[in-house]
N, C-alpha and C positions, 0 to 999 in steps of 0.2 A: 565610343562606341568599343575603345580595349577595354572599359570598365565593362561592357555587356559584353561583348567576346569571352572576359572572364568568368563572368556568370554563368554563359550559357558551356562554358567548358564543365565549372562544377558538379551544373545541375546534370551534364551527363554522367558525371561521377557519380550522382546519389542516386539515380536510375536504379531499377529493379536488378538485382544480382542473378537470377536464375529465372526461371525454373523450366525444368521442362514439362510438359504435361503428359508425355506420355515414359513409356520404359524404353530405355535404349540396354543394349545386350552388347556384349563381347566374348568371345571372338564374332567376327560379322559373319561364318558359316554353319551358327548357333541357327536353327530353324523351331522357333516357337510354336506348335500343333494346338495345345490351347493357352488361351490367356485371359485369365479372370482380374478383373478392376475390384478396387476395395471398394466394399459400401462403406460408404460416411453418412448414413441416415439426415436425421436434421441438422450436421454440422454444414450448413451451408453460409455463415458470418461468422464474427467473431474468433477467425482462425489466422496462424502465418503461416505460408504456403514455406515447404523448406526442402530443400535434393538432401539425399537419402543415396548413400551407395554401398551394396552389399556384394558378397560372392555366394551364389546359390549353387549346393551339389546334389549334382544328379546323378543316378545310377545309371545303371547298364539298362533298364527300362524306360529309359528320358522322363524319370517322377524324383521332385526333388526330395531330398533326404537332409541336407544340413543349412544352415543359414550362418552365416559373419558377416554383424553392421558394421560399416566405420563406425557409423554412430545410429545409436537404436532406432528402431522402427515399431509404430504401433501394431495393435494384437489385429485389428482389420486387415493390414496389410500384408499379416505374417500367414493368416489366414486364407486370401485371394493368391500367394503366390503356393501356399502347397496344394492350391488346384492344378497349376502351373504343368502342363507336360513338353515333352519333346523329341525330338522327331527321333535324334540319337542318344546316347549316352555315356555317362563314365567321364564325367567334366565338372567344371568348375566355372558358371557365370556368372561374369562381371554383370550387375545392373544398375542404372542408376535413373532414378526417379522423384517425383516430388510428392509428399507427405503432407495432408493438414494440420497443426498441431493446434490443438484450443487454449484461447487467451484465458489467464486467469489473472487477479492484480499481481500478484507475485513474480507470475513468468514476464510481464510486463516491464516492472523496476528491472528484473534479471537480464534484460537484453542489451544493457549494459554490460563490456567487457569486464566480464570475472576470471581473478587467479586464482588459481586451484592450488596448496599446498602439497607438493609430490610427497613421500615419507622421508626422502632424503633432507628434504629441505627443513619438515618439520623438525626432525633429529636435530639439524643444524641449527635451527632456531631455540629448540631447548639447550643445544651445548651453548648457545649464545647469552641466555639466558642465567646460563653459572659462572661464567667470565666475569672479571675483576679484571680491573687498571693492566694490573701486572699479570696476568693472564691474555689478557689482548694484546699485549704492545709485546708480548714472546711467541706468540702466534703468527702476529706481522711482519716479526725479525726473521723465524723462520718457514715463511709460504714457501713450498714447491714449484719448480718449473710448471706445472701444470694443473690445474685443480683436479683435486684427486675427488674418491668416491665419499671422502666425509666430508667432501663441500668445505677446507678453511675460508675461502675466499666468502663465500653465503654466509659464514658464522659470524664473519667481520662484518659483514655489509647489514646483518641484521644487531650486532651489536649496537657498532657506531649510530645506526639509523636512533638509537635509544638515545644518543648524546644530545642531539637536538641541533639544529643549524648554530648557535649560538656560540659552540664550540668549533676553533678554527681547528685544531688539530683533527677532530672528528670529523668533518666536513673535507678538508684535502686527504685525507686516510680513506675515504667513498669515495671521491673521485679518481682518486687514482686504482681504485679497487674496480670500479665500474668500468674506466677506460681498458683496463690489463683485461678485464673478459670479455669486451664486446670485440679489442683487437685478437685473442687468443680461442677464446670458445663463447660468438655468439648465440651458439645455442642454448647455454644458461638459463632455465626455466627460470630462474631469478630475473630475471633481465626483462622478463617481461610483466616487472610487478612495481608497485612503487617505491620497493627499495635501492631502486635502480635508476631512479631521474635524480635529478636536479634543477634546482629555482634556474628560470630564465635569466634572474638577474646576475649570475653566478657566470659571467663572459667568458673568462678563460675557458670554465671545464665545459659550457656548451660547445664553444668551438671546437674542441680538441675530440672530444667525445661524440658529437655530428659525424666531425667526418670518418673518424672511425667507423661509425653505423654504417655511413653510404657506403666506403670501402667492402664492408661484410652483405652489404645489399647485391655489389657488385657480383662479389663471391661465391654467395648461396641466393642466387636472385629466384629458388623457387622454395626453400627451407619456411616453412609458415613458422617457426620460433624464432628466425632471425626477422623474419617480417614485423611480426608480434614486438620483437623487443625493440626496434627500430622504431614502429609505430608509436610505443608507450613513451619512448626518451623524445619523438620529435615534437609530439604534440603539443608541451608545454614550450616549447621555442619556436617549433616553425610548423604550425598545424597546416599548412595549405602544401608543406614537402610530405608531411604525414598523410594525407587524405593522400597524392599523389601515388605514395607508395602503397597505400592499403588498395585503389582499387584500380593497380596493373598487378595482383595478385590476388587468383580467385581462391578463396578457401572458406572453411565452414565458417569461420568466425568475421566475415568480411564485412556482411551488412551492420554487424556489431559495433564494431571498429569506423565503420566509415560514420554513423550518427553520433556515435559516441565523440570524436576526433574534432566533427566540427560543431558540437556543441560546444566543447572545450576552447573551441577558436571564438566564437559568437559570443562567450561572457568573456570572452580575453582574459579566462585562466594562464595564469603562468608558474604557480608554485602550488605543490602539494604537499601531507606531510607522506615521511616516506615509509612509516608506522603502518597507516591506514590509508591511505591515496588520499585522505577528505583533501578537497581544495583549500588554500589557505591565503592563498593574494591572485588579483585579478590587477587589470592595468587596461585604464582603458585605450591606450595606446596599441594594445594588445588584440583590440575584438575587432573581430574579422566583420564584415559587412555583409560581404560576398558569401561568406559560409552562412549567415543569419539567414539572407534570400533565399541561400542554395535547397537548405532544411526546409522552410517555408514554401518550396516548389517539389520539396521530394514527392513522386507517387509512388513510392516504396514503405510499406508499413513495418515493415524491420527495419529501417532506417532510420523513419520517423520515430517508433517507440522508444529506438536506443538514445536518440537526440534529444526527447521529453524526460526519459530517465536521467538520462545524466543533467540536463537544465533542471530539473525538481531535485536530486540530488546533490548538488554543487551550490544551488541556492542555500540549502540548508548548513552548507560547509562556509559559504562565503558569509553568508548572513551573521554566523559566529563570530566571524575575524572581522566583521564593521568591514566587508571590503565587498558588499554586492553591486555589482553595476548602476550607475543612476537608470539606467533605462532599462533594468531588468523584467519592469512590472509589463510595459507596452509589449517585450519583446516574447516574453513567458506565454500571453495572452493571446498573441497572432499565432503562434505554436502551439498553442494549446487547441486553438480554434481549428486549425489546420489536422493535427492529430484526430481530433471528434469528427472532422470531415469522413478522414481513412475508414476510422474504428469507434464508431459514437459511444459504446461501453465503455470506454478506459477510465480509468482509475486514476490516474494521473495527475496533479493539479500544479498551480504555483504558488501553495503555502510555501515564505521563505523564512520563517520561525526558523532560530537555531536551535533546530534539535533532527533528531533522526529521524527519518518518516520508519514507522511501524509497517508491519505486512512485508519486508524483503523475504526473496527465497534464496534458501541457503543450500549451496551441495556439503552434503556431510558423507563423510566414508562410510563404507556400509559396516567396519568392525566395531566404528562408536555408534551407531544406529543399533547394531544387536542387544545391547545392552537396553533400548528401549522398549523392547520389546514384550508386550504385555500376552499374545495371544501369539504361538505359532502352532501352525498346523504341519504334520508333518506328510508331503505329499507320498503318494504309495509307487512303487514302482508297476510302469504297464507291460501286462503281462506280452503285448503283441511285439515289445521292445527287448522284453527278457529272452523272450523264445527266437529271436534273432540275433542274443548277444548284441545287444544297443546299449554301449553306456557312454556318461560324459555329464560333462557341463552345461546348465543351462543358465542363461547370465541376462537380468534384467536391468532396466534402469526403473526404479519407481518414482514418482511422484506420491508424496504423502501429503494431507492437509491438515491442518490445523489443531482437528480431531485426531491427527495420525491414524484416519484410513488412509488406505492406498487409493489415490483416485485415477491413478492412470500406470499402466505398467507396459511397458516398449520392451522389445526383445533384442539384445545385443548378438548374442550366440548361441544356436543349441544344434542337436540333431533333433529332426521335428519329428522323430515317434515320443519324444521325452516332450516336447510343449507342451503338448495341451494338459495336461494332469499338472504339468508345472503351474501353468499360468490359472489356472481352478482354486486350487492347493492357497498358492503363495497372493493371490486377492483375498483369501482370508484374514492374512496378517494382519496385527493390530498392535498399534505403537502409541507410549505416551506423549502427549502434543511436544512438541519442539519448543520454546521459549527463545526472545532472543530481546533484550529489555524489557523483559517480563511480560512480552506479549507474544500469543503465540503464531509462528507463522509456518510457510509451506518447507517440505524438505526436498531436496534430487539425492539421493543413493542407488547404491550398487546393493542389486540382492542375488543371490547364487544358489544355486541346488543343484549339489552333487547324487549324480547315481554312478555307483560299483558295484558291477557284480560280484557274487564269490566266487570263490575257485571251487 
């Protein structure tokens, strides 16, 4: 009976996370006199339902004039919001609602949590690549009492990760650096990456760092970066604790983390490469049967896709190290069947050959993609916006297909008077295909259009 209760608890954790079918607006005194719902056209299946939060600027006449989204929103939602009207004006309405995100093979694989290099960490990694042993020793001996803007501890984590687990000195240095960051600066973005993980076999490190993370979560219970960092570490040594932690905190990446952590425990993965996050070891004793069952029973497509994509990727990784669980085949086929029950067109599979699967979706910075533009049409300045002295920045999040064509263009923020012209023009931009391991891939990137009035 106790085991059954355990499964029911896990199943509840892997239930759908959100979603609101209607808009919710704050403050409560806001009166909407006209509300237009988005036209989803033929998008009646093959999509993820995701929650979005925006701030909608409303002018004195009760008409929307600007949008700033926490996460980018699609064009049809923008155009619907532009038609809204309010009884009073001169305020910012905070709206929460659900949007449909069309699935692609790349987006399926991208449901696993992805760690993105920030600009400071990119600089830190470059600095680490230029360090020699003497330089690393000097930096380690002169660490400041706080993590400075040049990220000296991140530099050293990058450096020592490249030394491998066979170097005892490097391994100990990594443990000490991770422990210090968790205790002093648990919001450091590098703690959400594989560079801040240790193998479950390292009992001394796992015990001290785990306790530090639990203390950090108590101190910062609503901090997304702290929750992600803790889940990132705990998934290898105590996936049940990671699942409970992720389930207790609602944020944008919750479903992705639930599926990925569940799959990690379901495969018994207890070690990953610090440099690239690839699974390198597993143990039969670490395989969690309850997490397997929870994956197979979860009705949440986002959670299941994350679990299946993680399972597929880790199968390739573990196969390369001869560490694939003996019963991987039956479990994976059951998980794949459940995925197809929820989304029949899934491109995910149970191929476990020791090679990286192609077709991954990659997040690439706008400055990098700028160099790959082969056709860039300059937007014209809308005359109505000029007449009203409206200027500003229009920021998009673009999905670029394997041929370099913009497949989807979502809005992050804009003065609405500048939106339509920006959208129509940017959709005409074309890029050289982006390749990974010689194969063309889909890319997500930021696109920015600036409008400045002459003096």
